[in-house]
C-alpha positions in Angstrom: -10.9 -7.8 -9.6 -11.9 -4.6 -10.9 -15.4 -3.0 -10.6 -15.1 -0.2 -13.2 -14.8 -1.9 -16.6 -16.0 1.0 -18.7 -14.7 4.5 -18.1 -14.8 7.4 -20.1 -12.9 10.6 -19.8 -13.8 13.7 -21.8 -10.8 16.1 -21.9 -9.6 19.3 -23.5 -8.6 22.8 -22.8 -10.5 25.1 -20.8 -13.1 26.6 -22.9 -13.4 24.0 -25.4 -16.7 23.1 -24.7 -16.4 19.8 -22.8 -19.7 20.8 -21.0 -21.9 20.4 -23.9 -20.2 17.3 -24.9 -20.4 15.8 -21.1 -24.5 16.7 -21.3 -24.7 14.9 -24.2 -23.0 12.0 -23.2 -24.7 11.6 -19.8 -28.0 11.4 -21.9 -27.1 7.9 -23.4 -28.5 5.2 -21.7 -25.6 3.8 -19.8 -23.5 6.7 -19.4 -23.3 7.9 -15.9 -23.4 11.6 -14.7 -20.2 13.3 -15.0 -18.0 14.5 -12.1 -14.8 16.3 -12.5 -11.4 14.4 -11.2 -8.7 16.4 -9.9 -7.7 13.1 -8.5 -7.0 11.7 -12.1 -5.3 14.8 -13.1 -3.0 14.7 -10.2 -1.7 11.1 -10.2 -1.1 11.4 -14.1 0.7 14.4 -13.1 3.0 12.6 -10.2 3.6 9.5 -12.6 4.4 12.1 -15.6 6.9 14.1 -13.2 8.4 10.6 -11.5 6.8 11.3 -8.2 4.9 8.1 -8.0 6.1 4.9 -9.7 3.8 3.0 -12.0 2.9 0.4 -9.7 1.6 2.7 -7.2 -0.4 4.9 -9.8 -2.1 2.2 -11.6 -3.2 1.0 -8.0 -4.4 4.3 -7.0 -6.3 4.8 -10.2 -8.0 1.6 -10.1 -9.2 1.9 -6.6 -10.1 5.1 -7.2 -12.0 4.4 -10.5 -13.5 1.2 -8.6 -14.8 3.1 -5.5 -16.0 5.9 -7.5 -18.6 3.6 -9.4 -19.4 1.7 -5.9 -20.4 4.8 -4.3 -22.3 6.5 -7.1 -24.5 3.3 -8.1 -25.9 4.0 -4.5 -26.1 7.7 -4.8 -23.1 8.7 -2.6 -20.8 11.4 -3.8 -23.3 12.5 -6.4 -24.0 16.1 -7.1 -27.4 17.1 -6.2 -26.3 21.3 -6.1 -29.3 22.6 -8.0 -27.5 25.3 -10.1 -24.2 23.3 -11.2 -24.4 22.4 -14.9 -23.0 19.1 -13.8 -25.8 18.5 -11.2 -28.5 15.4 -11.2 -31.0 18.3 -11.7 -29.7 19.3 -15.0 -29.6 15.3 -16.4 -32.5 14.4 -18.1 -32.0 10.9 -15.9 -32.4 12.6 -12.6 -35.3 10.1 -11.3 -32.5 7.3 -11.6 -30.3 9.0 -9.3 -32.8 9.8 -7.1 -34.2 6.3 -6.9 -30.5 5.1 -6.3 -30.7 6.6 -2.7 -33.4 4.7 -1.6 -32.4 1.2 -3.2 -30.0 -1.7 -1.9 -26.6 -0.7 -1.5 -23.3 -2.2 -0.3 -23.0 -5.9 -0.9 -26.0 -5.4 -3.8 -23.9 -2.9 -6.0 -21.4 -5.4 -7.7 -23.9 -7.6 -8.9 -26.1 -4.5 -10.3 -22.8 -3.1 -11.9 -22.1 -6.6 -13.6 -26.0 -6.4 -14.8 -26.3 -2.6 -16.1 -22.5 -2.3 -17.3 -22.6 1.5 -16.2 -19.7 3.7 -18.3 -18.0 5.8 -15.2 -17.8 9.1 -16.8 -15.2 11.6 -15.8 -14.5 15.5 -17.1 -10.7 16.9 -17.2 -8.8 19.7 -17.9 -5.3 20.0 -19.8 -4.7 16.0 -19.0 -3.9 14.9 -22.5 -0.2 15.9 -22.4 0.1 13.5 -19.0 -2.5 10.7 -20.1 -0.2 8.0 -20.9 -0.4 6.4 -17.5 -4.4 6.1 -18.1 -4.4 3.7 -21.1 -1.2 2.0 -19.4 -3.8 1.3 -16.8 -7.1 0.7 -17.9 -6.5 -0.8 -21.6 -9.0 -1.2 -23.3 -11.8 -0.4 -20.3 -10.7 3.2 -21.1 -12.4 5.5 -23.9 -10.6 9.1 -24.1 -12.5 11.6 -25.8 -10.0 14.7 -26.8 -12.2 18.0 -27.5 -10.5 20.5 -29.4 -11.6 24.2 -30.4 -10.6 27.0 -32.3 -8.3 29.1 -29.9 -10.0 32.5 -29.9 -13.3 30.9 -28.5 -10.8 29.4 -25.1 -8.8 32.5 -24.6 -11.5 34.7 -22.4 -12.0 31.6 -20.0 -8.2 31.1 -19.5 -7.6 34.5 -18.9 -10.1 34.7 -16.2 -8.8 31.4 -15.0 -5.2 33.1 -14.3 -7.4 36.1 -13.0 -8.8 33.6 -10.0 -5.5 31.9 -9.9 -4.4 35.2 -8.7 -7.0 35.9 -6.4 -7.3 32.8 -4.5 -5.1 30.1 -5.8 -6.0 27.5 -3.4 -9.6 27.7 -5.1 -8.4 26.3 -8.4 -7.1 23.1 -7.3 -4.2 22.6 -9.7 -0.9 21.6 -9.3 1.6 24.3 -8.3 5.5 25.1 -7.5 6.9 27.3 -5.4 9.6 29.7 -7.2 11.1 32.6 -5.0 8.0 32.1 -2.7 5.5 32.6 -5.1 3.2 29.8 -6.5 3.4 29.0 -10.3 1.0 26.8 -11.9 2.7 23.8 -13.3 2.5 24.4 -17.2 5.1 26.8 -16.3 7.8 25.0 -14.5 10.2 25.6 -17.7 9.9 29.5 -17.6 8.4 30.4 -13.9 10.2 33.9 -14.6 8.3 34.5 -17.4 5.0 34.0 -15.8 5.5 36.5 -13.2 6.8 38.8 -15.5 3.6 38.6 -17.5 1.0 40.7 -15.8 -2.0 40.9 -18.7 -4.0 37.9 -17.8 -4.9 37.1 -21.5 -1.3 37.1 -22.6 -0.6 34.7 -20.0 -3.8 32.3 -21.5 -2.1 32.9 -25.0 1.3 31.8 -23.8 -0.2 28.9 -22.0 -2.3 27.8 -24.7 0.5 27.6 -26.9 2.7 25.5 -24.4 -0.4 23.2 -24.0 -0.7 23.1 -27.8 2.7 22.1 -28.7 3.1 19.2 -25.8 -0.3 17.8 -26.7 0.5 17.2 -30.3 3.5 15.6 -29.7 1.6 13.4 -26.9 -1.7 12.9 -29.2 0.7 11.3 -31.8 2.3 8.8 -29.4 -1.2 8.0 -27.8 -2.9 7.6 -31.0 0.0 5.3 -32.5 -0.6 2.9 -29.4 -3.9 3.3 -28.4 -6.2 4.3 -31.4 -8.9 2.1 -30.6 -9.1 3.8 -27.4 -8.5 7.6 -28.5 -11.5 9.7 -30.1 -10.7 13.4 -31.3 -13.7 15.8 -31.6 -13.5 19.1 -33.1 -16.1 21.5 -31.4 -17.1 23.2 -34.4 -17.6 20.4 -36.7 -19.7 18.6 -33.8 -21.8 21.7 -33.2 -22.9 22.5 -37.0 -23.1 19.0 -38.2 -23.4 16.6 -35.1 -24.6 13.3 -37.1 -21.4 12.0 -38.3 -19.9 12.4 -35.1 -22.8 10.5 -33.3 -21.8 7.7 -35.5 -18.5 7.4 -34.4 -19.5 8.2 -30.7 -22.0 5.1 -30.9 -19.4 2.9 -32.2 -16.6 4.0 -30.4 -18.9 3.9 -26.6 -21.1 1.0 -27.9 -23.9 2.9 -27.0 -27.5 4.0 -29.3 -28.8 7.4 -29.8 -32.0 7.8 -28.4 -35.0 10.2 -27.4 -33.3 11.5 -24.3 -30.1 11.9 -26.4 -31.6 14.2 -29.2 -33.7 16.0 -26.6 -30.5 17.0 -24.9 -28.6 17.7 -28.3 -31.7 20.0 -29.0 -31.2 21.7 -25.1 -27.5 22.3 -26.3 -28.9 23.8 -29.9 -27.0 21.4 -31.6 -27.3 20.8 -34.5 -26.9 24.9 -34.9 -26.4 27.3 -38.0 -23.5 29.2 -36.5 -20.8 27.9 -34.1 -21.7 30.8 -31.5 -25.2 30.0 -31.3 -25.0 28.3 -28.1 -26.9 28.5 -25.2 -27.3 31.3 -22.8 -26.5 30.7 -19.3 -24.8 32.6 -16.3 -21.7 30.5 -16.1 -20.9 30.6 -19.9 -21.7 34.5 -19.8 -19.0 34.7 -17.2 -16.6 33.1 -19.3 -16.9 35.3 -22.3 -19.9 34.1 -24.2 -21.9 36.5 -26.2 -24.5 36.2 -28.7 -23.2 36.6 -32.5 -24.1 38.8 -34.6 -26.7 37.8 -37.3 -25.2 39.5 -40.3 -21.3 38.2 -39.8 -20.1 34.4 -41.3 -18.1 32.4 -39.2 -14.8 33.8 -40.2 -15.9 37.8 -39.1 -17.2 36.3 -36.1 -13.4 35.1 -35.1 -12.0 38.5 -36.5 -14.5 40.2 -34.3 -13.0 37.7 -31.2 -9.3 38.5 -32.1 -10.3 42.4 -32.0 -11.9 42.1 -28.6 -8.6 40.2 -27.3 -6.5 42.9 -29.1 -8.3 45.7 -27.0 -7.3 44.2 -23.8 -3.9 45.8 -23.9 -2.2 42.5 -25.3 1.1 43.1 -26.8 1.8 42.3 -30.4 3.7 39.4 -30.2 1.3 37.7 -28.2 -1.6 38.7 -30.8 0.7 37.1 -33.3 1.1 33.9 -31.4 -2.8 33.6 -31.2 -3.0 34.3 -35.2 -0.8 31.6 -35.6 -2.6 28.8 -33.5 -5.7 30.1 -35.0 -4.3 29.6 -38.8 -3.2 26.2 -37.9 -6.4 25.0 -36.0 -8.2 26.6 -39.5 -6.2 24.6 -41.5 -6.3 21.5 -40.1 -10.4 21.6 -39.2 -12.1 24.9 -40.8 -11.4 24.8 -44.2 -14.5 24.3 -45.5 -16.7 26.6 -43.3 -14.4 29.4 -43.3 -14.5 29.9 -47.2 
């Protein structure tokens, strides 16, 4: 018996633009406000690394999603912190979440879930390489959206993540392992000496992006071959410039309908936009490297400007070469028409 029969996971590397998509998805009628889930990330990683068996992993994930939905439907564990982008106050359905606090709960919740068929909504980071357990557990109840983005637009945020990890690793809430009394992020398990040797956070970010991209490509093909109906990839740039093609896909994929609330949220997120870089100006986006674009530069010139900025952070040439290689591959796959 399960309460959670509709589960949406929006995943991607840090800096890929998940927040924009999560806010738009939440504006659909039946999709719940999004929440970040280290629980899903951790259990998926435990299973991937053979630290937990299939039966135990599936039981935890099923119970966790049911409990999360049960609590959320009566206002428990919902984010009411005013300034957070994932807060109720940032949603165009805030009245709905306030109303739940005063309505019937407990025994009434299963029938409410059955009546309204809410879609439980999670945001995750770098989950794709370890995600197969989710498809094995939830089968057709899962809809997995993978957001991809040009590497130069993700580097800054990931470099800051490495800086913050060094300052206070406990706050990052990511899996680590111990190597010679040092705490190392799990993506570096096969090369901990290199992680310790590299002091420049931008170099660490570029190398980690390369690692994640390499692993993700292999896993994505496997996932797509086995679970095609449950998987959707959306390139950030193509969506923000021309969202309607993808909105049609999203409607069919999630069995939802675009309405006034969705259009209103898209407008707030500046979608569609005439240039990729013309996003919302917020304090958190500025912290992670967002800057207003230059009006007389085209898309290719904006990308080159970003690369020049990264070069100026004392990044060694071999890492710049990796970044340029990643960038060319991404441009070849997604941006041929945009970068003419």
